[in-house]
N, C-alpha and C positions, 0 to 999 in steps of 0.2 A: 607082909612078904613082898619081895621085889619080883616084878615081872621078868620073865626070861628075856635076856638081851639087854636089860637096862644097864648092866655093869660092863658091857663091852666098851672098849676104848676105841677112839677114832684111829683109823689107819693113818700112818704118816708116809705120804708119798713125796719123794724128792726126785726132781728132774734136773739134770745138769745139761743146760743148753736151752736157749730161748729162740731157736730156729723153728722151722716148720715141723720137724719131727717132735720136738719138745712141746710146742704149743698144741699141736693136734692131740698128743698123748694126754696133756693136762685137761683139755676140754672133753676128751672122751671119758677120762676118769670121772670128771665132775658129772657128766650125764648119767653115769651108772651109780656112783657113790656120792650122794649129796652132802655127806657129813665129814668125809675124810679131809685131813689137812694136806694141802698141796703146796709145795715150795718149788719154784723154778729158780735156778741159779745160773746166772750168765756173767761171763767175763767182759761183756760189752756194757756200755753205759746207756744204751738206747733200747727202746722197745722193739718188739718183733717187726721186722721189715723185710722187703723182698731183695735178696741178693741178686736175683736174675736181672733186675732193672738198674743195677749200679751203672752200667754203660750209658743208659738213658739219662740218668742223673748227671753224669759227667758231661754229656752232650748238651744238657740244659733242657731236655724234653720233659723232665719231671722235677718239681721242687723237692726239697728234702722231706717235707711232710707228706708228699705224694708217695714216698716209699713205704710209709708206715702201714702195717696190716692190722695192728691192734693198738688201741690207746689205753692209758691207765685205767679208764673206767671199765673197759671190757674185762680186765683182770679182776677188778674189785667186784663187779657184778657176779662173777663166777667164784668169788672167794679164793682166788689163786694168789698166793704170796709171791711177789716178784722181787728177787734179790739181784740187783744190777751191780756191775763192776766188782764182782766177786769171783776170783779165779781159784779153783780148787787145786790145792797143792798136796793135800794128804788124804789118804783113803784107807780105812780099816774095815775090811769085809767081814771079819768075825764080830767086831763090835758094832757093825752097821753104822759107821760114823764117817762123815766128811768134814774136812777142815780147810778153810779158805786162806788166801794170802794175808788177809786182815786179821786172821785168828778166829773168825766166826765158825761155829760148829753146828752141824745138822745131824741128828740121829734119824734113821729111816727104818720103816718096815719094808717098803718096796722102793727100789731105786731104778731110775732110767738114765742111762748114759747116752746123751744125744748132743754132744758138744761139737759135732761136725768134724771138720778136718782143717789142716793148715795148708797154705799154698806151697807148692814145690818151688824152691828158688835155685839159684846157681851158686856154686861154691868157688872159692879161690880168692886171690888178692882183689881188693876193691869191691868185692861183692856186697859189702855193707855200706856202700856209698849212698847218700841221700838222693842220688839221681838214678838209683836202681830200685824200683818199686814193684810191688805186687798188688793185685786187686782181689780181695776176698771180703773185706768188711767195709762198712760205711766210713770208718776212719781212714782206711786205705784210699777210698775214693776222694775224700777231702784232702789227703796228702797229695794225690795226683793233681787235683785242681789248683792247689797252692803252687805246685812246681811248674805248672803250665805257663805261668806268668812270664817267664823268660826263656822258654824253650824254642829252639829252631827246628829240630828234626827228632822224631821219636822212633825208636826201634821197639817193636812189639815181638817178644820171643814166645812162640807157641801159637799154633794155628787151630786150637780147639774152639769151643763155643765162646768163652770169655775173650780170648785173644782176638777172634774174628770180629765180635761185636764191638770191642774196644777200638780196634783199628778203624772200623766204620765210623764210630763216634768221633775219633780224632780227625778223620778225613772231612766229616761234615762240619767240624769246627774250623776247618781251613788249615790244619797243620800238615806239614810234610811228614810222612811216615813210611815205614818199611816193615813188612811183616815177615818174620823169619820162622820157618816151619821145619821141624826135624824130619817129619815123615815125608811120604812121596806126594802128598796133596793137602790142600786146605780141608779142614773139618773131616779128617780121615776116620774118626770114630762115629761120624754121623752120616756121611755121604759116600757114595761110590765115586769113581773117577769122573764119570760123565756129569753127575750132579755137581761135584766139586768144581769142575771146569767152568760151569755156568757162573758161579759166584766169583771165581778167580778172574774171569773175563770182565765182569762188572767192576771189580776193583781196578783192573788195568785201564778201563775206559776213563776212570777219574784220576789216573796217574799214581795209583798206589802199587808199588812193586811187591810181589810175593815171591820169596825165594824158598824153595823146598830142598830137602836133603841137607839142611844146614845144621852143623854142630859147632857150638861156640867153643873156641879154644882159650880165648883170652879177652878180658875187658881192657880196652885201650884208654889210657889217661895221660894228661899232661904230667910230666915227671915232677915239676915244681909245685903245681897247685892241686894236683889230684883230680882236676876237672875231667869229666867223662868225655871221651872223643868218639867212642863207638866200640865195635867188637872186631876180633879177628877170628875167622872160621878155621876149622881144622885143615881146610884146603889152602889156607894162607890168604884168603880174600879179606880185605879191610872194608867194613861197612860203617859209614859215619852216622853218628847220632849223639845228642847231648842229654837224652833221657831214655832209659831202658826200662820197659815194663815187662816183667816176667809173668807169663800166663801159661805155665806148663802143667796145669792141673793141680790136684790136691791129694794129700795123703793123711790118713788119720794120725793124730798125735797120741801116741801110746805111752809116752813117758810116765804118766801118772800110774800106769798099771805094771811098771817094770818089776816092782818088788811084791806083787800080789800073785794070787793063784788064779786070777782071771785068765781064761783061755783066749789067746790072741794069735793071729798070724799076721797078715797085713793090716787087718782091722780086728775088732772084737768079734769073736765067733758067736753066732746065735743060731737057734733052730727056727722052725717055721712059726713059732709063737713069739719070736724075737727075744727069747730067754737065753741067758748065758749059761755057763756051767754052774753058776750059783742060782738056785731056784727063785730067789727074790730080787735078782739083779737082771735088768733087761737092757738092750741097746737097740738104737734105731737111727736111721739116717746115714750120713756119710761115714760115720765112725764104725758102722756095723758091717761085718762080712757075712754075707748070706747067700742062699742058693739062687741060681738063675732060673728063669721060667723054662728055658730050653734044655737045660742040663743040670745034673746033680751037683756039679762043682760049685763051690762058693766063689763069690767075687765082690768087688767094690764097684758099685754103680752110683755115682754121685749126681743124682738128678732129683729135682724138686718133687715130682709126683710120687716117686717111689718113697722118698723120705716121709711125705705126708701120710701115705698109706701105712708105712711101717709104724709111724707114731700112733696111728689109730689102733692098729693091731696090738702094739705093746701096751697102750693105755687100757684097752679092753681086758687084756689078760691080767694086768696088774690089779684091776678092779674086780676080778673074780670070774670074768666070762671066759669062754673058750673060743678064741679067734685065731685064724691061721693066715699067714702070708704066703701066697701061692708062688712067689718068685718074681724076680725083677725082669721086666721087659725094657731094654734100653730104648729110650725115645727122646727126641729133642724137637723143639718148636722155635722158630726164629723168623725174623723179617728183616732183610737187608736190601737196601735200594728199592723199597716198596715191593719186593718180591718175596712172598711168604713161602715157608717150607716146613714140612713135618716129616720126620723119618722115625721109624720104629722097628724093633726086632732085628732080624738078620737081613742085611741088605746086599750082601755079596755072595751070590750062589756059587761062583766059581771057586771059592775057598772051602766050600762045605762038603762036596762029594757028589756021588752019583744020584742020590735021592732028591737033590735040589735042582730046581730050574726056575727061570724067571721070565717075565713078560715086561717089555719096555716100550715106552712111547715118548718121542721128543718132537716138539715143534717150537722152534725159537727158544724161548726161555721156559716154556711149559715142559715139564718132565714128570713122567710116571714110571715107577718101577715096582713090580709086585713079585715077591719071592715066595716060592712054594716048596714045601717038603711033602712029597707024595701028593695028596689031594688038599692039603691044608695050607692056608696062608700063614707064613712065619715072619714076614717083614715087608716093608714098603717104604718108598720115598715119593712124596708128592711135592712138586714145586709149581707155584702159580695159584690162580684163583680157583683151585679145586680142593683146597685143604679141608673144606667143610665135611668131606667124606671120611676124614681120618678116624673119627670116633667109632664109626661102624666097622671100619677095617680093623681097628685095634680090638674091638669086641670080638670080631671073628677069630683073631689070633688067640685071645684069652680063652674063648670057648672051644677052640680047636674044631671049628665048624668045617666039615668037608665041603669044598666048593666044586665038586666034580661036574655038576651040570651047568655051571655058569662061568667056569674058569676062563674059557676062551672069549666070553663076552664082558668080562669084568672091566676091561679098559673102556669099552663103549659106555658102560653104565656110569663109570666115574666121570668121563668126559661130559656126559649128558647131565650129571649132577642129580640123578634121581634114584640113588641107592635107597632101598627100603630096608627096614630092620630085618635081620635074619629070621627066616621062618623055616622050621625043620622040613616041612613038606616041599619047600622050594629048593633048599640047598642039599638035601640028602638024595 
């Protein structure tokens, strides 16, 4: 007689996307299910690497191999089958089947969609010029490096994290550049006006102009050659540049799901288990639309730590555990001009209502802002050599720790650098 369980087949896990969400999901699955078959499918031809450091690679601070976060051996050791340069073009949710551009097919028992997002570009005449580029992948970074060989002036469109880091990289390389921002300030999704002005002033000191409230009306080219000359804004201003890099953020590419019953809005809709409306299909990372930490409404928050956590949650649930994602807390970490910054949560109390207030401190380029809702910390900005305190502040937000007794002294504690881990008898 056969022992119970001997006739059970291995589960077939398929993960579309070799970014942080996909890799963390695969490794989580393997830690729970040592026998299941795991396939990762990626449309890129390289192993898992850090997109966050692509500006550093362009600047020459990191070699290409320094971007890599997993090598072939790490996949082999965990018996994860990696399928590179395979773009999924067909999807049959009923038959549980995926088909790639090369005709390769994968049947799955459980599927994770973690293919990330595509960069937002500009539309109109000349928008497909080889002098109008985006930065999302390592291939994009290599294209930029090739183009830099005969560039005189670079226009960077978009004042978010990638656009700002890339502008800094170009400046450090000695290029003349101009950053064009549609919103009212630099890094508007990460910093308030006071913090933003600190970095804008630093760019100004090294001769990099930053123009805000800019909307591009037209790409300017030589009529005969099509060579890029710059842009014209909606106000009629002409801004010169012979290379334009678009850094206006990303949006999930949902074309694959257009003829399926998968529920989508701006991204793939998921619950707090990272499951879609199909019980054996999950989504994580930039492609997933999920709930925020501070409100019930779903949103797209394309940041690395959230994608990693979502991948772990999705992987655990795919392997039979019960894991919940508590919601996204927007946060960013960067270092420009040797001035580090971390921001997290809600950082503009003036927009939130009567129950919000903030404490601020500024001395030179050192800046602290703490935002509270009632007695709980809900956001902060730290600029300067004080960012080591960020982890404990973030933990206080996640745990919703009342700071009633030390709220007025928190600035002093941060400046002294001696925050202790939260203890209920101290904070309550």
